[in-house]
N, C-alpha and C positions, 0 to 999 in steps of 0.2 A: 504494500500500500504506500502510495506517495502522498505526502502531506505538504501542501504549499502554504507557507506563511508569507504573505505579502505585507510588507510594512508600508503603510500609506499614512500620510499625515492625518492625525485625528484632530487637528486644530480647527476650531470653528469660531466664527465671529458672530456674536449675538448683539443685536442693537436693543438697548433698553433705555427708555426715556431719552432718546436722541443721543445716546452715548454708546460707543462700541466696547464690548468686553470679549476677551479671548478665553476660550476654554479648550481642553483637549479631551475628547471622548474616550481616549485610551488611558488617561491618567488614573491609576489605581486608587490613589488617595481620594480623588473626586468621586469615582464610582462607589467606593466604600462609604463616603459621606452621604451620598444619595441613597444607598441601601439602608443606612442607619436612619435616615429621614423617613423612608418608606416604612420601616419597621416601627418607628415611633408613632407614625400616623395610625397604625393599627392598634398600638398598645395604650396610647394616651387617651384618657377620658375627655379632656378638654383641649382640643388642638389649638385653641385661640387664647390660651393662658400665656402670661409673659415669658415663662421659662421655655415653653415650646417655641414661641415666636423668636426668642433669642437663639435657640438651637437652629432655627431656620436661617437666621442671619449668619450664623457660624458656617452653616452648610453652603450658603451663597458665597461667603468669603473663600471657602475651600475650593469650590468649583470655578468661580470667576476671578479669583485672586484676592489677596488680602486687602481689606479696606473697600472692596466693591460694594458691600451692603450699605456702608455709610455714604457712598457716593450715589447710590440708587435711592436710598430712603433717608430722609432727614432723621436726625437723632431723636427729635421730638415727635416724629410721625408715628401715630398709633393706628395701625391698620392690619388687615389680614394679608396684605400684599406679599410679605416675605413667604408666607405659606404657599400662595398661588404661584409665585416665582419658582419656589423649590419644586412644586408639582410639574411645572413646565420644563424645568431643567431635567427632572427625572424622565419625563416623556422623551425629551431630545436624546438623552443617553440611551434609553431602552430602544428607541427606534433605530439609532445608529448601530448599536450592538447587534440588533437582529436584522440589519439591512442585508447582509450577505446571504443569510438563509432565505429571506424573502425574494431576493434576486434569483437564487437558484430555483426556488419553487415556481416563480413566474416563468423562468426559462423552460422548465420541465412542462409546465402547463401549455406554454406557447408551442412547444414541440409536439405535444399530444394533439393540440387543436390542428396544427399543420398536417399531421399524419391523418387525422380524420377527414380533413378537406381533400387530401389526395385520394384517400379511399373512396370518398363520395364521388369525386371526379371520375375515378376508374369505373365505379359502378354505373355512373351515368353514361359513360362511353360504351360500356358493355351493353347496357339497355338499348342505346341507340343502334349499335351494331346488330343486335338481335332483331330490332324492329325493321331495320333495312333488309336483313335477310328474310324476314317474314314477308315483307312487301315484295321482294324480288321473286320469291318462290310461291307467292300467293298462299301463305300459311295463315291460318286463323290465329290471331293474337288473343291470348287470354291473360288476365292478371295473375297474381300469385295463386297457387293451387288452393282451392277451398278445403278447409278441414272438414272431415266427415263426422 
């Protein structure tokens, strides 16, 4: 079995509130921070308490770079936006990490559709050939055999 590991840049630029932030979807520290965020969402009773929102800001700093949460959100800003931004970042990372699998599945599905089209074309050509032969030799054409 051959395993191809292709190293491609995982760097992405995300625009938030008219400012660009860089992240790397292959950065293990960022992936772990987002996994911890996801786990906390499922375990915490009140996801909008100050401690949880502070954890969201820390996650944002880990993913987008130190100090990014302060540049995105004012220190006095009290909102649920850090939570929603963490959710969006999590979605971006999950989508990117599953991209190769989705591309392979799409390629396989496209190949299968192409094969079915070819088969359909062959069957149509066969039907036309049989019809021409029937017309040429004045044979009675019937549809598919009736089941008894």
